TORBATI-826904 format. One record per atom (N, C-alpha, C, O, CB): x, y, z. Coordinates in steps of 0.02 Angstrom, whole numbers, plus 50000, padded with zeros to 5 digits. Glycine has a CB too. Layout:
BEGIN
XYZ...
END
This chain:
BEGIN
495945080547071495285079747103495195072447126494995071147182494715081747053495345067847079495285060747094495775058847151495605054747194495425056547032496375061847150496875060447201496625062447271496695058647318497535064147186496325068447276496065070847340495525066147366495485064747426495775077847332495095063647319494565059147340494845052647367494605049947417494085057747281495365050047332495685043847355496005044847423495955040547467496215041547304496335050647432496665052147496496155052447553496275049747607497045058847492495575055547539495055056047591494795049147608494665047647667494485060647568494715045047557494455038247568494955034247611494755030647657494335034647501495605034847593496115031247631496145033547703496225029447749496795032047598496085040147714496095042847782495505040147822495575038347880496075050547780494915039847790494315037347823494405029947843494255028047899493705038047778494655025947795494755018847808495265017847864495165013747909494985015247745495815021647861496335021047912496065022947981496205019548031496935025647893495685028447984495385030648048494905025348075494905023848135495015037348039494495022548029494015017448049494375011348078494175008448129493575015347990494925009248044495305003548067495615004748135495615000448179495845001748017495885010848144496175012548209495645012348264495765009748319496485019548207495055015148249494505015148297494295008048314494175006448372493905019148270494245003748263494034996848273494534993048316494344989248361493954993348205495184994148301495704990848341495694993248413495774989348459496404992148310495574999848421495555002748488494984999848529495064998048587495485010348484494384999548497493794996848532493904989548550493744987348605493164997648489494194985848501494314978648513494804977648570494734973048610494584975348449495304982048574495804981548626495504982948695495714980048745496384986248613495014987448696494704989348760494214984048784494134983148844494364996048754493874980748738493374975848756493694969548786494254967648768492954973948696493334966448832493574960348864493424954448819492844953548798493264959448934493924950448803493844944748758493414939348792493384938948853494524941848738493084935348750492624930248775492964925448824492674923548874492334926248717493584923548808493954918948852494064922148921493994918748972494634917048821494224928648921494334932148985493684932949023493664932449084494664938948972493144934348987492484934849018492324928349054492084928349111491934936448966492444922749020492304916149049492714915249113492454912849164492464910548999493354917049111493784916349170493534920749228493544918649286494514918149153493314926849211493054931449262492424928549295492364928649357492904938349231491974926149255491344923349281491494917149323491194916149376490864921649224491944912949300492124906849336492434908549404492264905549455492604902549295492904913249404493234915149467492734918049516492744916349575493804920149453492304922449492491814925749535491324920749564491214920649625491434931049496491034916449522490544911649547490864906549593490554904249642490194908149489491484904649578491834899849622491934902849692491824899549742492524897849592492144909249694492244912549759491584912949798491574911849858492534919449748491054914549764490404915149797490184908449826489944908149883489874917749748490264903149788490074896549812490514894349871490284890949917490124891349756491144896349869491624894249920491514897849987491574894850040492324895349896491374904449985491404908350047490774912250064490704914550121491964913050043490314913250018489724917250035489344913950092489224907950090489254918149973489144917750144488864914750205488224910650195488074906250236488734920050254487854912150141487214908750131487244904450068487184907050013486634913850126487334897850075487434893450017486874893649966486994893449906487514886350041486244894149990485684894149943485694900349898485484900049840485024893749981485934905949925485974912049886486574911849838486514913949780486024918249931487134909249861487724908949818487594904349758487864905449704488334906449858487194899149768487014894649713486594898449661486684897449601486624888549738486144902649685485734906749639486174911649600486074912649540485194910649678486664914549634487134919049600487494915349544487534917749487487644922049650487744909549561488134905649513487704903849452487924904849395488394899249546487114901349464486674899349409486494905249364486474904549303486044896049437486354911049395486144916849357486714919449312486594920849254485924922449404487324919949339487874922549299488074917749243488224919949188488474923949344488084911349258488264906449206487744906349150487924905649091488334899449237487124907049168486584907149118486644913349073486564912849013485894907149152486794919049104486854925249065487484925149021487474927748966486884931349112488014922149046488624921549005488494917148944488694918848889489204918649047488154911548955487994906948901487554910248848487604908748788487654900648928487134914948871486674918348825487024924248789486714927548748486064920948863487664925348806488044930548773487934937548799488084942448764487884930548701487684938248860487544944848888488174948848903488144954948910487144944048952488754945448907489364948948926489854949648867490434951348877489704945248982489624948248807490064948748748490174956048727489724960148731489764944748690490794957448705490944963948676490894969848723490754975448701490504965048619490994968748787490934974148837491624976648858492104972748860490534971848898491674982948874492284985648903492344983348975491874980449002492304993448899492914984549006493014982549075492494985749121492194982449163493724984349099492394992349113491914995849155491204993349143490824992349191491945003449141491024992249080490344989949064490224982849090489684981249114490234990148988490734978749085490674971849110490574971949185490154968349212491294967749091490974975949220490904976449293490204978749312489894975949358491434981349321489954983749277489284986349291488754981049278488284980249318489144992549249488814977549222488314972549204488314966749254487774964449273488444969849133488894964449274488934958949323488624960949389488254957149420489664956949334488764967149411488484969549473487724969949469487364967949515488774976449491487474972549413486754973049404486414966149406485894965249438486594976449337486724961249373486444954549372486454951249440486004947549458486814950149321486974952649479487014950049547486464953049590486134949549628487704951449578486374959649584485874963149625485164960949608484734960549651485944970749616485044959449543484374957149523484234950249553483674948849574484324956749445484754946049556484674939349584484534939649659484084936249683485314935249570484924943649694484814944749766485144951349785485734952349770485114938749809484774955649817485034962349831485494962149892485264962549949484464967249842486134961649880486644962249931487044968549913487414968449864487104955749936486974973849953487284980249935488044980049940488384984549916487014985749979488314974849972489034974149977489334971149913489834973549887489214969850036489014965949889489284962149832489274966349769488754968749747488874955749822489864967149739489914971249679490564969749642491044967249671489874978849696490564971349577491154970749535491334977649511490894981649494491044965749476491974979249509492194985949488492874985549454493224980549460492214990749549493034990849419493704991349389494124995949432493945001749443493654993949315494684993349457495134997349497495844994649487496044989649517494934997249573496214998049444496874995649424497354995249483497724990349490497165000149370497345000349526497815000449583497674994749632498134991349653497775007249619497044993849651496864988549698496994981749667497214977149702496134989149719496844981049602496964974649568497704972649572497864966949588496744975149494498144977449559498864976049562499084974449634499494970049645499264981949534498804978149681498984977049751498774970049774499124966849813498664982449796498184967849751497944961249771498374955649741498464950349771497224960349749498654956949682499084951949650499784951849681500144946849676499134953249576499974957449712500624958049744500534960349816500734965949833501094962849705500224956249859500064958349928500664959949971500604963550020499664953049961501244957349952501844958549993502194965049974502684966950006502334952849986501934968349923502244974549900502214979849955501704980649987501904977049835502744983349964502784988450017502304994150001502254996449944503504991050024501944996450053501465001850043501815008150019502325010150046501085003250107501535011249969501815017349942501425023349967500815023549963501815017249865501795028349993501465034350017501195038449959500835043349970501955038550057501355036549897501105040049838500485036749809500205039149760501655040449786500265031249840499685027749813499055031949822499015036249865499595020949849498575030649778497945034449780497595033349846497325038049875497495032349723497595027149870497255025549933497585029149992497245031750036497265017949946498245029249992498605032450047498495040050047498415043150100499355030950042498485042949987498345050149982497635051650007497525056650040498425052449909497165047249990496475048350011496415048050086496045051950116496005043149979496775043350118496765042950191496995049450223496695051950271497195037050214497545052150196497815058350224497345064150214497245068250259498495059850194497065064650154496595070050139495985069650185495725074750207496365069850065495755063550199495175062550241495345062150315494935060350357494805056250221495965063950331496185064150401496065057550437495895057350496495835069850438496165052050399496105045350425495415043850454495345039650499496625044250478494905047350428494215045950448493925050350501493325050050515494175039050470494345054550532494115058950586494165066250565494705068750550494535057650650493585069650564493555076450538493685081650592494085086250582492895077750506493345081150649493425086250701493185083850768492795079050774493045092650681493425087250820493185086150889493035093050918493455097550919493725082350932492425093850944492225100150974492035098951046491625094551061491625103350935492335102751090492215101951162491835108051188492055113751180492885101051200491275106751221490895111951256490995110751330490625106951361490125111851236491485114151359491655113051429491095114951476490985111551526492265116951447490725120251460490185122551503489635117351510489315116751562489885129151475489515113551456488985108451457489285101351461488915096451456488545109151395489935101051470490285094651475490095089851418489935084051430490145091451543490115092651357489905088751298490465088751246490755093851231489245091551268490595082851218491075082151164490715079751102490325074951104491655077251184490845083051046490545081050982491115078850935491565082650921490135086950950491075072550913491585069850868491275068550800490815064550794491895063250897491525071850748491295070850680491755065750647492335067050635491275077550640491475059750634491875054250607491565051850541491215046750540491915048250659491695055450486491395053550422491725047450391491475044750341491445059250373492285045250420492605039150397492945039950329493085045450306492105033750394493065034250298492885027550322493335025350380493825028650397492925022550266493165019650409493565016750462494165013250432494115007550408493135011750505494735016550432495355013450407495675009250461495535010150521495845018850382496095004550441496425000250489497175001250494497534996650510496294993150472497405007350481498125008750483498345011350551497925013450591498315013750428498995011250563499275013850625499065021150635498875023150690500035013350624499105024950580498945032150585498205033250602498035037950638499115035650519497775028850577497055029550590496905028350664496515031950695496655024550547497225023250693497115021850764497425027350807497165028850861497405014950783497965030150785498265035750821497785041750821497715045250871498945037750791497465042950763496995048450758496385047150803496145051650836496765049350685496145040850804495585039050847495765040050920495365042450960495375031750834496375038050938496605038951007496605046251028496385047951082497305035951016496855050550983496865057750998496165060451007496035064351053497225061550941495705058450963495015060850968494675058451032494345062351066494615058550906494755052051048494425049251107494715052151171494355052951220494495041751107495365053751171495665056751231495435063951240495395066351297496425056451226495295067451186495025074151192494325074051224494125078751258494995077651124493965068551211493275068051237493245064551305492705063551333492845064251188493825062651332493845058251391493575061351454493395057751501494545056151402493545068051458493315071351520492605074051514492365077451559493795076951538492275072651459491595075151448491075070351475491145064251468491475076551374490555073151504490015068951531489585066151475489315060651481489585073051579489525069951421489125067851363489585067651301489985072151290488515072751351489505062251263489915061451202489445059951143489045055251146490445055751211489505063951091489105062951030489575060550975490055063950958488735069551008489435054750947489815052050891489395052750828488855049850822490015044450903489635056650780489255057950719489535053550663490075054950636489285065450699489165048250646489395043750592488855043450537488785038350503489535036650620488495048950528487955049150479488205048250407487825045950364487575055750485488825050150395489095049750327489685044950322490105045550278489305056650302489705040250369490255035450371490065029050335489615025450357490455033950445490405027450278490205021650238490455014950264490305009750235490455022550168490845015050319491085008750347491835007950341492205012850346490745002950314492065001850331492785000450329492934994450373492584989450370493195006650352493444994950414493624989450457493234989650523493154994850554494374989550472492974983850543492604983350605493034984350666492784985850720492264976750610493694983650659494154984550715494104991650743494164992650804494874982950695494004996550699493975003450721493355004750764493385008350814493985008250661492785001950744492185002650783492274999850853492085003050902491594999250749492574993950858492694990850923493194994950964493134995451025492954983750915493674997750930494175001850964493845007950997493975009451055494725004250914493415011350960493055017150986492605014951044492595018251096492645020550931492225009551035491775007251087492135005551152491865006551206491385001151062492745003051145493125000851204493265006551253493345005451313493784997751183493295012651228493425018451271492845019851320492925023551368493555024651229492275016851307491695018051350491585012451400491045012051430491085019051307492085008251409492065002951460492705003051500493245004851475491964996051427492655001151563493245000851607493674994851587493424989851561493035000351681494314995351599494764989751587494534983851630494384984751689495504991651603494524977951601494284972151637493534970951629493274965751650494454972751709493194975651598492474975051587492334974451512491904977951485492084981151618492704969951479492634969151408491944966151391491674962151430493194964651379491664968151334491004966051315491014962151248491394963751203490534972051309490574957151245490464953451182490114958351136489524959951146490044946751193490464960751086490254966451045489814964250986489244966450981490874970151018490074959950943489704957250887489944950150873490474948150897489784961750823489554946450835489744939650817489714938950741489234941150710489274934450852490244935950712490254935050640490254927650622490664923850646490874938450610489774925650579489784918650559489904917950484489664922050444489134915250579490274912650467490474911250399490084905250372489704901950408491234909850395490174903950308489874897850279490154891850316489794887250335490024897250202490814891850327491134886750369491094889050441491484893350462491874885550347490634886350479490504888850547491104887850594491124890750648489904885350576491584883850573492194883150613492604889550614493034890450657492624877350587492454894150567492824900450562492464906150597492684911950594492924902150489491914904750631491524909950664491964913950713492424911250744490924906950702491814920450718492224924950759491804928650810491304931750794492594929950714492024928450872491734932650924492144939050928492754938850937491724928850993491804944650923492144951150926492004954350994491424955551011491924955750867492524955851031492464958751098492794965651098493234967051058492784954251152492564969951143492924976251152493614974751178493734969451207492534981051201494074979351168494774978051184494934979051258494664983551291495224982651143495374974751284495574975351354496044981151366496124983451422495904968851377496364983551311496814989351318496694994151261496644992251203497554987051319496645000551279496645005951230497105011451257497135012351317495915008651216497455015051213497915020251237497545026151268497005028051245498345022751178497835028851320497555034951350497015033651401497015028551434497285039351296496565038351406496055038351459495385035751432495165037851378495975045351488495075031351470494405028951453493875033651482494025037951524494305021751480493255032851459492705036951485492095032551496491585033251461492535042851435492135027951544491605022951554490945025851581490425022551578491845017651600490965031951608490355034851637489995039651590489465042351606490525038451701490285040851532489985045551484489315042951458489225036951450490465046851425488855047551446488235045851412488355047051338488525052551316487625050151439488255041751299488455041751229487845042251183487345038751192488865035551212487915046651133487395047451082487735046451014488235049650999487045054551087487445042050973487735040650908487245042850854486675040650852487915033050900487475047350810487065050050757487145045750694487705044550672487235057350742486585043450666486605039050608486105041350555485675045550567486455031750628486175038450495485725040050440485835035150383486215030350391485825047250416485525036250325485605031850268486325031250244486505026250213485175034250211486745036250259487445036050239487875032050287488475031150274487705042950234487585029650341487945025450389487905018250364487355015550356487655026150462488475015050351488455008450321489005003850347489525006150372488515008950245488874997450342489374992350355489674992750425489304992250474489934992850304490324993750431490664993750496490434999350542490424998550603491404994150487490245005050513489995010550556489305008750583489125010550639489975017250516488915005050543488275002450568488404997650626488034997450674487874998850512488944993850619489124989050671489234992450738489024989950790489734985150652489564998250737489685002050799489025004050830488915003150890490115008250785488575006950789487925009150815487505003250839487205003550893487545013050760487504997950800487094992050817487334988850883486924987250926487124986950760487984987850888488264984650948488144988851010487934986251062489004983250939488274995351005488184999751063487445000251083487285001051142488465006751048487004999651034486284999651049486094993251085485744993451135485875000450984486314987551059486144981151089486444980351159486154977151202486384975451044487024983451169487344983151235487034988051284487184987951344488094984651228486594992351259486274997351302486755002751323486665005951375485984994051363487285003851282487805008551302487745015251267488105019951285488495005651288487305015851217487235022151181486515023051158486145018251148487715022451120486325029451151485675031151122485795032851049486195037251033485335037151160485445029351005485535030350933485015035450909484415034650921485465023550893485265040650874484835046150853484905047250778485455047050751485005052650892484345048450744484385050050672483885046250631483305045750649485075048750646484125043550574483705039850528483985032850518484575031650533483635043550460483585028250493483785021350482484395020950436484445024650386483205017250453484865016550453485495016050417485415011750354484875009450338486035013050462485975010750318485965007650251485755000350251485454998050202486645008250221485914996650303485734989550305486234985050271486044980150239485074988650273486874986750278487414982750247487774978950303488264981450331487904987250207487544972950317487794969350375488204963250361488264958850404487244967450418488494962750301488914956950285489624959450268489714963250221488614952850226490114957250306490804959350295491124955050240490914949350229491214958850360491624957850208491944954050154492634956550137492944960350175491524954150093492884954550079493544956650057493564956949981493134954149947494094951850084494084960249954494164960949882494504954749852494954951849881494564967249865494274952849793494544947149756494744949549687494344952549652494034941249753495374948249665495564950149596495254945249546495254939249557496344950149589494994947949491494694943749440495154943449379495534938649371493994946449419495124948449336495554948849277495444955649246494924958849257495414943049226495924957949205495854964249168495684970149214495244974149198495314963449114496024970649271495934976149319495244976049353495054980849385496024982749283494884970549346494244969949380494334966449447494704961549453493734966049336493984969049497493994966049564493274965349587492824968749563494404970349614493164960849634492494959949663492544960449738493014957749769492194953049642492064963849768492014963649841491534958049858490934958549845491784970649871491794952849888491404946849903491274946249978491754945550016491754940549876490654946449999490484945650070490674938650094490544933650060489744946850082490974938250153491184931850180490924930550251490954924950275491934931350180490664935850283490474935050354489854939050370489834945050359491054937250400489344935650395488734938950418488844941150490489034937150533488114934150412488724947550503488844950250570488184951150606487714954350580489234956950566488134948350667487514948450704487644950350777488224951150798487164941650701487104951050815487164952550886487424946350922487324940750898486484954750916487754947150979487994941451018487434936751036486874938851053488344943851082487574930251032487104925051051486434925751014485904924851042486974925151126486484927450950485884928750910486034927650836486624927650816485624935950922485514926750797485594926550724485334933050693485264933450632485214920550695485204937950735484914944250712485464949450701485864950750746484404946850762485464952450642485924957850627485554963550594484944964050600486494955350582485914967850559485604973650527485584973150451485384977850417485964979950548485814967450424485804966450352485094967050325484634963550346486104959550334485004971550277484364972450244483874976850280483414979650250484054965850233483954977550346483474981550385483784988150409483434993150418483234977550445484434988150419484764994050446484694994350522484344990350552484485000250415485034999050551484975000350623484405005350633484415010850605485655003050653483915003450673483345007750686483515012150746483635009550800482695003550698483525018750738483705023150794483225022550853482635021050845483725030350770483485023850912483065024250972482635030550968482065030550991483495024351036482925035850939482565042150932482615044250858483155045950834482855047650979482055044050823482035046150753482025053750749481635056950784481425043050716482455056550707482505063850703481995066850655481825072650661483205065850681481745062950608481265065450560481545071250520482095070650492480635067750597481185076750516481405082550477481915086750516482215091250487480805086850459482005085250579482475089150620483185086450614483275080450603482245089050695483675090750620484375088550618484525084150678484365085950734484845094650615484835078450665484965073650718485415076450773485335074850832485295067450689485875080850754486315083850804485905088350851486025088350912486875087950770485435092150824485005096350866484585092050913484485093850971484545100850823484345086450888483945081850929484355079150987484125078951044483665076050887484975077150972485415074551023485565079751076485575078251136486075071950993485685085851055485825091251103485225092651148485315094251207486035097551067484625092151121484025093051161483955087451213483755088651270483395093251117484125081351192484105075651238484605076751295484465075051353484255069051202485185079451278485695080851330485445086251377485545085751438486365082951297485125091351351484865096751393484345094151443484345096051501484545102251350483905089651418483405086651462483735082651517483525082751574482925082351423484255079051498484605074951548484965079251600484995077551659485115070351514485225084851577485575089451623485095092551673485295094451728485935094851584484465093251653483965096351697483705091751751483355093951797483395098851655483865085251745483615080451795483925081651864483775078051911483755073251773
END
């Protein structure tokens, strides 16, 4: 009887010790937390487009670290807590910390050859490189392109975009549906926009400014795109709260250029471009580095979103666009 009791006690103690060691192994050590906070705040101070805001970020995170807010947290919990504290300081929907083992390793080994077995590569293929479907209504000379994205920057993605745009090249009306497109690379938006201009008629598309204004970038539509252009098409772009970042850039630029009618609901309002930074312990941060605005202006869509020319309200944006096309056809 006594032996059984001792055995149960030993089993309990052993299990408890294993659990304690496991939890301790999963939690981020104080020294690593300090390194993560230092790396993150240093990057923000170095590259965030608005110095006064990056200083606030730095002060807030250092203060919270000193107060012990990040002690004893797992990688996921630490990432969540850091993101929450950043958002409380200033709501930038781009800036965030996350745990992603694959991206973390890729960032540490940027020269590593792309693997077709990677999670990201598989996702691109499953999502058909951002392009879902193209529907042609020959009788009404209308092309509908469903582009849920994201906007990838691979060879295959641009090939898919080329195929989609060439299918729509003979239509008088073109509808681009980016209501559920979370963004990605701005190059894809410019690539698509370029098909609606004649060669030699390149347009100042968007302007990006950095903390270091010597790095500012003028983004123009491309002088060459594969296949056939459609410069006379009447373009309708469908947007909504799910339209964000680079896909917002496409809608915003085409609206400002007067080249498309924007239909739907106000977009997400994520107008600062950035890149991933490796921190430690499989944690990465997406740090905004470039504020994107209209040409010759300081006005962008950050925080406000793209306001549609035609609000759809309770009606489906695609139905609204088709009605607009019908009215135009009746002229």
